LOLUMDO-368913 format. One record per residue (C-alpha): x, y, z; residue number from 0; residue in three letters. Coordinates in pm, whole numbers, plus 32768, in hexadecimal, padded with zeros to 4 digits. Example, Ala and Ser with C-alpha at 12.3 -4.5 7.8 and 13.67 -1.06 7.14 Angstrom:
# LOLUMDO-368913
{{84CE; 7E3E; 830C}; 0; 'Ala'}
{{8557; 7F96; 82CA}; 1; 'Ser'}
//
This chain:
# LOLUMDO-368913
{{D95E; B270; AB2D}; 0; 'His'}
{{DA37; B37B; ABDA}; 1; 'Asp'}
{{D915; B44C; AC90}; 2; 'Ile'}
{{DA06; B54C; ACF2}; 3; 'Ala'}
{{DA7D; B58F; AB9B}; 4; 'Phe'}
{{D92E; B592; AAC5}; 5; 'Met'}
{{D8AF; B680; ABE7}; 6; 'Asp'}
{{D9A0; B752; AB8F}; 7; 'Ser'}
{{D97E; B732; AA19}; 8; 'Leu'}
{{D830; B770; AA37}; 9; 'Arg'}
{{D868; B8B8; AAF4}; 10; 'Arg'}
{{D97F; B923; A9F2}; 11; 'Leu'}
{{D890; B8D9; A8D5}; 12; 'Asp'}
{{D761; B972; A978}; 13; 'Gly'}
{{D855; BAB7; A9A6}; 14; 'Glu'}
{{D88B; BAAD; A84A}; 15; 'Arg'}
{{D764; BAB2; A7A4}; 16; 'His'}
{{D6EC; BBBF; A8AD}; 17; 'Glu'}
{{D7F9; BCA6; A81C}; 18; 'His'}
{{D7BB; BC4A; A6A7}; 19; 'Leu'}
{{D639; BCA5; A6E7}; 20; 'Arg'}
{{D665; BDCF; A7BF}; 21; 'Ala'}
{{D668; BF25; A6F4}; 22; 'His'}
{{D7A7; BFB5; A667}; 23; 'Ser'}
{{D84D; C0F1; A680}; 24; 'Trp'}
{{D7FC; C121; A519}; 25; 'Cys'}
{{D6A0; C0B0; A531}; 26; 'Ala'}
{{D671; C1D3; A65B}; 27; 'Arg'}
{{D731; C2DB; A5CA}; 28; 'Cys'}
{{D720; C2BB; A47F}; 29; 'Val'}
{{D5C0; C227; A432}; 30; 'Pro'}
{{D599; C1CE; A2AD}; 31; 'Gly'}
{{D709; C19D; A26B}; 32; 'Phe'}
{{D70F; C0E0; A124}; 33; 'Ala'}
{{D865; C0E3; A0A1}; 34; 'Lys'}
{{D91B; BFC8; A060}; 35; 'Gln'}
{{DA87; BF91; A0B4}; 36; 'Ile'}
{{DB9B; BE99; A013}; 37; 'Ala'}
{{DCF2; BE85; A0D8}; 38; 'Tyr'}
{{DDF1; BDD9; A04D}; 39; 'Phe'}
{{DF1C; BD4D; A0E5}; 40; 'Ser'}
{{E043; BC31; A076}; 41; 'Met'}
{{E01D; BBCB; A1E4}; 42; 'Glu'}
{{DF30; BC07; A317}; 43; 'Phe'}
{{DF87; BB9F; A47C}; 44; 'Gly'}
{{DE55; BB52; A521}; 45; 'Leu'}
{{DEF1; BA5C; A644}; 46; 'Gly'}
{{DFD7; B959; A63B}; 47; 'Glu'}
{{DEBA; B82F; A5E2}; 48; 'Ala'}
{{DEFD; B8DF; A488}; 49; 'Ile'}
{{E046; B905; A42A}; 50; 'Pro'}
{{E02A; B9D3; A2E6}; 51; 'Leu'}
{{E110; BAF5; A354}; 52; 'Tyr'}
{{E277; BB69; A378}; 53; 'Ala'}
{{E29D; BC77; A44C}; 54; 'Gly'}
{{E1ED; BDE8; A488}; 55; 'Gly'}
{{E159; BE0D; A32E}; 56; 'Leu'}
{{E08E; BCE5; A3B2}; 57; 'Gly'}
{{E03D; BD32; A4D2}; 58; 'Ile'}
{{DFC2; BE9F; A48A}; 59; 'Leu'}
{{DEF2; BDF9; A370}; 60; 'Ala'}
{{DE4D; BCF3; A485}; 61; 'Gly'}
{{DE13; BE20; A556}; 62; 'Asp'}
{{DD97; BED5; A43E}; 63; 'Phe'}
{{DC51; BDAF; A416}; 64; 'Leu'}
{{DC45; BD9A; A596}; 65; 'Lys'}
{{DC0A; BF0F; A5B7}; 66; 'Ala'}
{{DB0F; BF17; A48F}; 67; 'Ala'}
{{DA3D; BDF1; A531}; 68; 'Ser'}
{{DA40; BEA1; A6A5}; 69; 'Asp'}
{{D9D3; BFDC; A5E0}; 70; 'Leu'}
{{D8E5; BF3B; A4FA}; 71; 'Gly'}
{{D975; BFB4; A3BE}; 72; 'Leu'}
{{D913; BF0E; A27B}; 73; 'Pro'}
{{DA66; BEA4; A22A}; 74; 'Val'}
{{DABF; BD67; A144}; 75; 'Ile'}
{{DC11; BCC9; A167}; 76; 'Gly'}
{{DCF6; BC2E; A031}; 77; 'Ile'}
{{DE0B; BB75; A076}; 78; 'Gly'}
{{DEC0; BA2D; A01C}; 79; 'Leu'}
{{DECC; B8F3; A0A8}; 80; 'Leu'}
{{E03B; B883; A0AB}; 81; 'Phe'}
{{E07F; B6E9; A0FD}; 82; 'Gln'}
{{E1A9; B72B; A1D4}; 83; 'Glu'}
{{E1B7; B8AB; A223}; 84; 'Gly'}
{{E2DC; B957; A2B4}; 85; 'Tyr'}
{{E3F7; B877; A330}; 86; 'Phe'}
{{E3F9; B801; A47E}; 87; 'Arg'}
{{E561; B884; A55A}; 88; 'Gln'}
{{E615; B7A5; A61B}; 89; 'Ser'}
{{E75C; B7DF; A6BD}; 90; 'Ile'}
{{E843; B6E4; A6E7}; 91; 'Glu'}
{{E967; B6A2; A7DF}; 92; 'Ser'}
{{EA59; B715; A705}; 93; 'Asp'}
{{E999; B859; A6F8}; 94; 'Gly'}
{{E92C; B81B; A57A}; 95; 'Gln'}
{{E7EB; B88A; A4FA}; 96; 'Gln'}
{{E70F; B757; A47B}; 97; 'His'}
{{E5DE; B7A3; A39C}; 98; 'Glu'}
{{E4D8; B6BC; A3B4}; 99; 'Arg'}
{{E388; B693; A2E7}; 100; 'Tyr'}
{{E265; B5CF; A37D}; 101; 'Pro'}
{{E13F; B580; A2A5}; 102; 'Tyr'}
{{E021; B667; A2CD}; 103; 'Asn'}
{{DF11; B54F; A2A2}; 104; 'Asp'}
{{DDE0; B605; A24E}; 105; 'Pro'}
{{DCDD; B4E5; A308}; 106; 'Ala'}
{{DDA4; B564; A443}; 107; 'Ser'}
{{DD8B; B6BF; A41C}; 108; 'Leu'}
{{DC62; B7A8; A480}; 109; 'Pro'}
{{DBF7; B7E3; A304}; 110; 'Ile'}
{{DADD; B738; A219}; 111; 'Gln'}
{{DAA3; B6E4; A0C0}; 112; 'Gln'}
{{D9C3; B803; A012}; 113; 'Val'}
{{D8E3; B751; 9F25}; 114; 'Arg'}
{{D83E; B7B8; 9DD8}; 115; 'Ala'}
{{D6D5; B7A7; 9D6E}; 116; 'Arg'}
{{D6F6; B661; 9CFB}; 117; 'Asp'}
{{D770; B5CC; 9E13}; 118; 'Gly'}
{{D8F1; B5A9; 9DB7}; 119; 'Gly'}
{{DA04; B66F; 9E25}; 120; 'Trp'}
{{D9FE; B7BB; 9DBA}; 121; 'Leu'}
{{DB40; B815; 9CE1}; 122; 'Arg'}
{{DBB0; B964; 9C20}; 123; 'Val'}
{{DCA2; B94F; 9B0F}; 124; 'Ser'}
{{DDC1; B9E5; 9A63}; 125; 'Leu'}
{{DE52; B9CE; 990E}; 126; 'Ser'}
{{DFF8; BA19; 991D}; 127; 'Val'}
{{E0D4; B98E; 983D}; 128; 'Asp'}
{{DFFF; B8C5; 977F}; 129; 'Asn'}
{{DF6D; B816; 9860}; 130; 'Arg'}
{{DE55; B839; 9960}; 131; 'Thr'}
{{DE87; B817; 9B04}; 132; 'Ile'}
{{DD7C; B7D3; 9BBE}; 133; 'Trp'}
{{DD4E; B877; 9D22}; 134; 'Leu'}
{{DC8B; B7D3; 9E3A}; 135; 'Lys'}
{{DBC3; B876; 9F27}; 136; 'Val'}
{{DBE2; B864; A09A}; 137; 'Trp'}
{{DB27; B92E; A1AD}; 138; 'Leu'}
{{DB6D; B9C0; A319}; 139; 'Ala'}
{{DA99; BA4D; A402}; 140; 'Arg'}
{{DB31; BB6B; A4B7}; 141; 'Val'}
{{D9FA; BBD4; A588}; 142; 'Gly'}
{{D931; BC82; A49A}; 143; 'Arg'}
{{DA32; BC97; A380}; 144; 'Val'}
{{DA71; BB7B; A282}; 145; 'Asn'}
{{DBC0; BB48; A20D}; 146; 'Leu'}
{{DBDF; BAAF; A0BC}; 147; 'Tyr'}
{{DD11; B9EF; A085}; 148; 'Leu'}
{{DD8A; B979; 9F18}; 149; 'Leu'}
{{DE3F; B83C; 9EE3}; 150; 'Asp'}
{{DEF0; B7A1; 9DC1}; 151; 'Thr'}
{{DF19; B653; 9E44}; 152; 'Asn'}
{{DE14; B5A3; 9D74}; 153; 'Asp'}
{{DE39; B465; 9C7B}; 154; 'Leu'}
{{DDC2; B543; 9B6E}; 155; 'Leu'}
{{DEE9; B5F8; 9B71}; 156; 'Asn'}
{{E066; B560; 9AF9}; 157; 'Ser'}
{{E13B; B51E; 9C0A}; 158; 'Pro'}
{{E238; B654; 9C01}; 159; 'Ser'}
{{E0D9; B717; 9BFE}; 160; 'Asp'}
{{E062; B664; 9D32}; 161; 'Arg'}
{{E18C; B6E4; 9DD2}; 162; 'Gly'}
{{E146; B856; 9DBA}; 163; 'Ile'}
{{E093; B886; 9EED}; 164; 'Thr'}
{{E18B; B7BD; 9F93}; 165; 'Ala'}
{{E279; B8A7; A058}; 166; 'Lys'}
{{E234; B9DB; A0C7}; 167; 'Leu'}
{{E354; BACC; A009}; 168; 'Tyr'}
{{E3D4; B9A0; 9F74}; 169; 'Gly'}
{{E457; B932; 9E22}; 170; 'Gly'}
{{E4EC; BA24; 9D2C}; 171; 'Gly'}
{{E483; BB3C; 9C6E}; 172; 'Pro'}
{{E392; BA8B; 9B90}; 173; 'Glu'}
{{E2F5; B9D7; 9CB3}; 174; 'Thr'}
{{E2B6; BAF0; 9D71}; 175; 'Arg'}
{{E228; BBBF; 9C54}; 176; 'Leu'}
{{E146; BABD; 9C18}; 177; 'Leu'}
{{E0FC; BADE; 9DBA}; 178; 'Gln'}
{{E08C; BC53; 9D64}; 179; 'Glu'}
{{DFC9; BBF6; 9C66}; 180; 'Leu'}
{{DF1B; BAF3; 9D0C}; 181; 'Val'}
{{DEC1; BBEA; 9E25}; 182; 'Leu'}
{{DE68; BD1A; 9D4B}; 183; 'Gly'}
{{DDC9; BC90; 9C18}; 184; 'Val'}
{{DD58; BB67; 9C9C}; 185; 'Gly'}
{{DCD0; BC3C; 9DF4}; 186; 'Gly'}
{{DC0D; BD1D; 9D43}; 187; 'Phe'}
{{DB96; BC11; 9C65}; 188; 'Arg'}
{{DAF9; BB3B; 9D7A}; 189; 'Leu'}
{{DA45; BC58; 9DEC}; 190; 'Leu'}
{{D9A8; BC8C; 9C8D}; 191; 'Asp'}
{{D94B; BB20; 9CAA}; 192; 'Thr'}
{{D88A; BB2F; 9DE1}; 193; 'Leu'}
{{D7DA; BC70; 9D97}; 194; 'Gly'}
{{D87D; BD3C; 9EA8}; 195; 'Leu'}
{{D87A; BE9E; 9DEC}; 196; 'Ala'}
{{D99C; BF61; 9EAC}; 197; 'Val'}
{{D9B0; C0D1; 9ED5}; 198; 'Asp'}
{{DB14; C0CD; 9F67}; 199; 'Val'}
{{DC4A; C006; 9F0E}; 200; 'Val'}
{{DD5C; C019; A011}; 201; 'His'}
{{DEAD; BFA1; 9FB9}; 202; 'Met'}
{{DF76; BF2B; A0DD}; 203; 'Asn'}
{{E0EA; BF83; A04F}; 204; 'Glu'}
{{E13D; BF55; 9EEA}; 205; 'Gly'}
{{E0D9; BDCF; 9EB6}; 206; 'His'}
{{DF7B; BE02; 9E76}; 207; 'Ala'}
{{DFB5; BF31; 9D57}; 208; 'Ala'}
{{DF53; BE55; 9C27}; 209; 'Phe'}
{{DDD6; BE7F; 9D03}; 210; 'Ala'}
{{DE04; BFFD; 9C4E}; 211; 'Val'}
{{DE13; BF6A; 9ADE}; 212; 'Ile'}
{{DD16; BE2E; 9B11}; 213; 'Glu'}
{{DBF9; BF24; 9BA6}; 214; 'Arg'}
{{DC4F; C031; 9A6A}; 215; 'Ala'}
{{DC21; BF02; 9995}; 216; 'Arg'}
{{DAEE; BEB0; 9A2C}; 217; 'Ser'}
{{DA58; C02A; 9A1E}; 218; 'Phe'}
{{DAC9; C00C; 98C3}; 219; 'Met'}
{{DA00; BEE7; 9845}; 220; 'Arg'}
{{D8C0; BF58; 9925}; 221; 'Arg'}
{{D8C5; C0CA; 98B0}; 222; 'Glu'}
{{D945; C096; 975A}; 223; 'Gln'}
{{DA43; C192; 9771}; 224; 'Val'}
{{DBDD; C194; 9713}; 225; 'Ser'}
{{DCD0; C111; 984A}; 226; 'Ile'}
{{DD51; C28C; 986C}; 227; 'Ser'}
{{DBDF; C2FD; 98B6}; 228; 'Gln'}
{{DBBE; C1DA; 99BE}; 229; 'Ala'}
{{DCE9; C1F1; 9A55}; 230; 'Phe'}
{{DC92; C34D; 9AB4}; 231; 'Trp'}
{{DB53; C318; 9B1A}; 232; 'Ala'}
{{DB85; C1EB; 9C19}; 233; 'Thr'}
{{DCE2; C296; 9C7C}; 234; 'Arg'}
{{DBE5; C36F; 9D9A}; 235; 'Ala'}
{{DB9B; C247; 9E13}; 236; 'Gly'}
{{DCF4; C19C; 9E74}; 237; 'Asn'}
{{DDC6; C1B1; 9FC7}; 238; 'Val'}
{{DF22; C16D; 9FCE}; 239; 'Phe'}
{{DFF7; C12C; A112}; 240; 'Thr'}
{{E164; C134; A0FF}; 241; 'Thr'}
{{E24B; C080; A227}; 242; 'His'}
{{E385; C076; A161}; 243; 'Thr'}
{{E47C; C197; A1E6}; 244; 'Pro'}
{{E59B; C157; A0C3}; 245; 'Val'}
{{E551; C15B; 9F61}; 246; 'Gly'}
{{E603; C017; 9F2C}; 247; 'Ala'}
{{E50D; BF50; 9FFA}; 248; 'Gly'}
{{E3FE; BF4B; 9EF1}; 249; 'Phe'}
{{E3D0; BE30; 9E0B}; 250; 'Asp'}
{{E480; BE85; 9CB8}; 251; 'Arg'}
{{E44F; BDCA; 9B81}; 252; 'Phe'}
{{E4E8; BDB9; 9A3C}; 253; 'Asp'}
{{E436; BE51; 991D}; 254; 'Pro'}
{{E448; BD1D; 9819}; 255; 'Ala'}
{{E3B8; BC23; 996F}; 256; 'Leu'}
{{E281; BD2B; 9989}; 257; 'Val'}
{{E273; BD4E; 97F8}; 258; 'Asp'}
{{E26E; BBA4; 97DA}; 259; 'Arg'}
{{E16D; BB59; 990A}; 260; 'Leu'}
{{E09B; BC9E; 98DA}; 261; 'Leu'}
{{E090; BD3F; 977E}; 262; 'Leu'}
{{E0E8; BC41; 967B}; 263; 'Ser'}
{{DFCD; BBAA; 95C3}; 264; 'Pro'}
{{DFAC; BA70; 96E6}; 265; 'Cys'}
{{DFE2; BBA4; 97FC}; 266; 'Gly'}
{{DEF8; BBFE; 9909}; 267; 'Cys'}
{{DED0; BD2B; 98A1}; 268; 'Phe'}
{{DEC6; BD09; 9714}; 269; 'Ala'}
{{DD6D; BD74; 96D6}; 270; 'Asp'}
{{DDA5; BEFB; 9760}; 271; 'Leu'}
{{DE17; BF91; 95ED}; 272; 'Gly'}
{{DF39; C038; 967F}; 273; 'Val'}
{{E08F; C040; 9602}; 274; 'Glu'}
{{E188; BF84; 96CF}; 275; 'Gly'}
{{E276; C0C2; 9722}; 276; 'Ser'}
{{E133; C18F; 9789}; 277; 'Glu'}
{{E0D6; C069; 9887}; 278; 'Phe'}
{{E22C; C03E; 9917}; 279; 'Leu'}
{{E252; C1B0; 996D}; 280; 'Ala'}
{{E148; C181; 9A69}; 281; 'Leu'}
{{E256; C0CC; 9B2B}; 282; 'Gly'}
{{E388; C19D; 9AB6}; 283; 'Gln'}
{{E43C; C2D9; 9B29}; 284; 'Pro'}
{{E3C2; C3F0; 9A22}; 285; 'Ser'}
{{E48E; C3CD; 98FC}; 286; 'Gly'}
{{E554; C2A8; 993F}; 287; 'Ala'}
{{E4DA; C1CD; 9859}; 288; 'Glu'}
{{E5A8; C0C7; 9899}; 289; 'Asp'}
{{E5B1; C0B9; 9A14}; 290; 'Ala'}
{{E51C; BF7F; 9ABD}; 291; 'Pro'}
{{E391; BF95; 9B05}; 292; 'Phe'}
{{E340; BFEE; 9C6F}; 293; 'Asn'}
{{E1F5; BF8B; 9D02}; 294; 'Val'}
{{E21F; C08B; 9E1E}; 295; 'Ala'}
{{E20C; C198; 9CD2}; 296; 'Tyr'}
{{E0D7; C0F9; 9C33}; 297; 'Leu'}
{{E031; C102; 9DA3}; 298; 'Ala'}
{{E070; C263; 9DC0}; 299; 'Val'}
{{DFFF; C2D0; 9C7B}; 300; 'Arg'}
{{DEC5; C213; 9C82}; 301; 'Gly'}
{{DE50; C292; 9DE5}; 302; 'Ser'}
{{DDC0; C3DB; 9E2F}; 303; 'Ala'}
{{DE38; C39B; 9F89}; 304; 'Phe'}
{{DF70; C30D; A00B}; 305; 'Val'}
{{DFDF; C307; A196}; 306; 'Asn'}
{{E133; C2B9; A25D}; 307; 'Gly'}
{{E0FB; C1F7; A3A2}; 308; 'Val'}
{{E17E; C30B; A449}; 309; 'Ser'}
{{E1D8; C47F; A454}; 310; 'Arg'}
{{E347; C457; A400}; 311; 'Leu'}
{{E329; C343; A2F7}; 312; 'His'}
{{E221; C43B; A280}; 313; 'Gly'}
{{E332; C51B; A246}; 314; 'Glu'}
{{E43B; C43A; A1E2}; 315; 'Val'}
{{E347; C390; A0D2}; 316; 'Ser'}
{{E2EB; C4F9; A024}; 317; 'Arg'}
{{E478; C4E2; 9FDC}; 318; 'Arg'}
{{E48E; C3B8; 9F5A}; 319; 'Ile'}
{{E339; C3EC; 9E67}; 320; 'Phe'}
{{E39C; C537; 9DFC}; 321; 'Ser'}
//
């Protein structure tokens, strides 16, 4: 009943629709551009109304989607819907920091459910450690760009698996590895489920590195080739952006944990037909068979193009990955 508010709302809505209908830079300057780009990131900083980010990595990812929308580039975002996200900081009178984790109620966020053809909730699944993890799918619209968010908080999952997407960068090594499997493997399976044939997989930091393997496996099954052939065939369309300026900042996982969740008969990649040592070598320094599995190494080896976030960072990264 607030006339002034409703007039303002109609004006803003009209401006938004006019912007989305207008010819974009891509349509004007690159007519017929038909490449599909999937952008994977553990966090997206789109605004305070959807708190799924911790800092600069997420802000860059959010700005990437906004710029893609403004330019009209055919980008698809892939991320996770965190039930609590990153902690909110408060400083008490004694100067101590306290962390609080307010619940992200999906009903109050600017997102919507993604429906399957039968009208039910669209889900994709992972088989890990002799169990199935179901992933619900949400959609956030960022102008012209769709951002798909995967969510393990599903009644079909066990209580522990429902908590995989509870906190951004929360939990121990197993939870972190499961989060990265949900993002990389689950995210690429979602693209297959939606029928979106992407040309470029862009990984924003190493959290999404397992998309490299899932993309190769999908190609292996479709083209009836070996996983090694599929790895090199799909590598040409993978891009990795690294942010971390120190080697210790990359996620590393114990080889035994990787073997149990990924390579065992009940693991996520049990059907690749490769020896465990061959797979682990993708994430280890050359010749270091007992070293932890480094997802950034996997992302570098699985990408035809790797970039940093500044010229200086590029120089630092060349030393780190030498």
